[in-house]
N, C-alpha and C positions, 0 to 999 in steps of 0.2 A: 404432413404435408399441408401446405397454405390451401384455400380455396380457388383451385384453377380452373374449375369448370364452373362457367357462369352461362345463364340462360336468361335472354331477354323474353318476360312473360308477354310480352306486348307482340312477338312476334311468333312466338310458338304456337304450334298447331297441335301439340299433344300426338303426333304421329306415331312417335315412340321408335324412328329409326334406329335413333344415338343409342338409345338401351339395347336393342334387337344386335346391332354391329359393336357392341362391346364385348371384345372377345373372352376378357377375364372377370365380364360381371361385377365391375365398380360401379354402375350403373343402376338405377330404381327407379321406375316408372311412379309417380304418386299423383293424389288429385292435383295438385296444382302445376305438373309436369315432370320432366325429369330431373334427378338431382345426383350428385355424387355420394353414394351411400356406403360405399366400401373402399377410400381412397388408396390404402394399403395394395389393393390389387392394380390400382391403375398403372400401366406401362405407358401412358404418355404418347401414344401411337398418333392422338388426334383424329382418329376414325368420325368421333363424335361431332368433330369440328367439319369434317370432310362430308358428312352422307346427310347433315342435315339439309331440308329442300327450302326452307324458309329463312335460313340465315341467322337462326336464333342462338346460335351456340358460339361463344369465345371459351378459348381454352389456354391458359398460360399466358394471357394477355394476348395471344392472337385472335385478330377479329375476323368474322368471314370475307368483311370488305378488303383484307390485306392479302385474301387467296385470290390466286389464278382459277376463275369458273373453270369447269372440266369442258365445257362448249367454247370457250375463247383460247385453250390452250392449243399451240401448234405442233400435236404431236404427230410424228413421220407415220405414213402408213407402213403397210407389211412391206412394198415393193422399194421405198427410198431406206427402210430399217436394213432388210438383205442386200441391196446394194452396197450400204456402206459397209457391211460386213465384209462381202466378195471382194472389196475395192481396197481395203483398210491395209495400210502396210507398216512396219516396222521399220523407222526412220533411223539409219545410221550414219547420215550425212547432212551437216545443219548447217543452215544460212549464219551468215555473223551476227546480223540484225537481232535486237531482243524481240521476245515474244511482247505484244500491248500489255501493258500493265493493267490499265483498266478491264480489259478482257478476262486474264488472267483474275482479276479479283471478281469479276462477277460470276465465272467457273467456280472458283472456291467456294463462293459463298452457296451456290446452288447444292454442290457437292453434300451440306449438311442434311440435304433429303437422301441422300444413301441409307440404303437399307441396314440395318445391323440386326444382329443375332438378339431376339427379346426387346430389341427396341433400346439397345444398351447406352447407345451415342457415347462412347468413350474414346472416342478418334481425334487425333492431332493431324493436322495438315500442315508441316513445315515446308515452307517454298522457298528456294532459291531463283528470284526471279529474271536473273539478268547475265551476262556476260562477267560482269564485276563479280558479283556473289558466286558464281561458279569456280571463280579463276581463285578467289579467296578459299573458296573450298577444297578446290583440286591442291592447293598447298597445303593446307592444313590434314588433308589426306596422306598426301606422303610424308609430312611431316610423324603423322600419325605411325604409320609402317614403319620410318624408320626406327622412331623410338622401341618400336616393338621387337625390331629386328634385332636389337641388343638383349633382350629378354634371355629367358631362359629358351623358347622355342623356336626353331629355324623357320624361315618360312618357305612352303615350296617355290617352286620356279616358276609356275602360272601366276604367281603374285608379283614374286621378287624382280623378274626380268621386266614384266611390263609397268611394275610401278619406278622402275629406274630411267626406263624410255620417256615415262611421262615426266619425271623430275630433269630428265636433259632437254625436256620442248619438243621429244619427235612423237611418234602414236601415242595417241589416246584412246587406249582400248578399254578403258574403262567405262569413261563419258562421250566417246565418240565425238567430241568437241560440241557439245550441246550448249546452247546459251541459260537452260534453265532445268530445275530437277524439283520434283515434288516426292516428298517422302511422308507415306502415312502410317502412322503406328497407331497400336492400341493400348490403351492400359489397362491391361490383361488381370491384373489386380483390382480392379474399381469393382462395386459391388453390380451382380447382376450380368456383367461380360461371361459371356458363356462359348461365343465363338470368334477369339479374337482374330486369328489368321484369317477367318474367311471375310470377316468384317473389312478388314484392308484390302484384301483382292477385290471386293466386290467394289469398295472407292478408289480402286487402281482404276478399274475396267468403265467407270463411270466418266471420271477424268478423261480416261483415252476418249469416250466418245464426243464430248463435250468440247474437249480442246480441236479433236479432229473438223469436227462441225464450226469450228471456228477459224480454221485453218492454220491449226498449230500441230506441227506433227508431232508425235509420242514415240518411246520406245520403253518396254519394259525392262527395267537393269537388274537382272539376275546379278551380276558382278559384284553389285555392293551386299547383296546377302551373304554371297561366298565370301568377300574379303571379312566381312564382320564375324564369320565364324572362325576365323584365325585369326582377327585383331579384333576382342569381343568388347573391349574400350574404345573403338572406333570411332562410332556415334557417338558416345559419351561425351569425348573430346571435342569434334565437330560442331556437333548439332545440339548436343544438350542433350540427347533421348536417354534414356535407361537403358545399359548394356543389354538386358535380355529384353527387352520390350519386341513384340510381334511388328515387324514393318515390313514394307516395302518399298521403292523407288521408282518413279518414272519418270526419265529425261523427256524434255519438250524443247521445241524452238521453231524455229521457221522453217521449212523445208528446203533445201539444197538440189533436190531432185524431185521431178516430176513423174509418175508412172503414167503410162498410156492404158494400161487395166488392169483389171484383176488377175487373180490364178484360178487354178480348178482343182480343188482338192477336197472335193465332195466325198470321193471313195478313202480317203483317209481315215475316215470315222465309221464305227460299227454301227448301223441303226437296227433296233430290235424292237418290235411290237408285241407284247405278249397279251 
């Protein structure tokens, strides 16, 4: 591993916080300050960069001045976060206009900060940002299904009939007329990847949070997972994803309906304190 841990000796106060907060003990405090003593143990979490009160630590080319100070971060309080959770809706009616491209790029860039097991960072965000790209995907989607139909396995009715309707330009049960879709996939073959499906799910949840904050509606697309199980070559043919890669998809677009209130589902989950 290259020398990715750098300390500005003029700023470092030798407080030792970076060493204390290194969960895998990759750092060591010496007489002239902290250093990377065991680089093979470093998981690139950047805690050393985040915790340094003097802004003396740079990590992997990221400098303190490139990062948001915690005191300046517009973090929502509990009331705001709870309000979002209680009023969020899965959107199944989308407006015809595309979501703003610059906003999508900002959200996807921020998603790189979504946590992954052991900080593996092996996620890929494949985005279809517009109605044009979604229409092209729908055509490829139907073509892949129809090619599979001629193979050795018969398609179940739940898949064959909606696919036929979609090809005829009728009801879009699979994608609900969404103008965009994000497919989050994990390279579960990469070194250090221990929780690929959980990593994908967490990233989707964070995408939903950020998209909704920007006025972009979302819907978890379980249908695509179901279709992939029946047509395993589907995403390989349409999006270039490895056919057995762990993934989940999120539909998105501008909302075509505005809800007046949240719902009341507090009693649907069992809460236990022990």
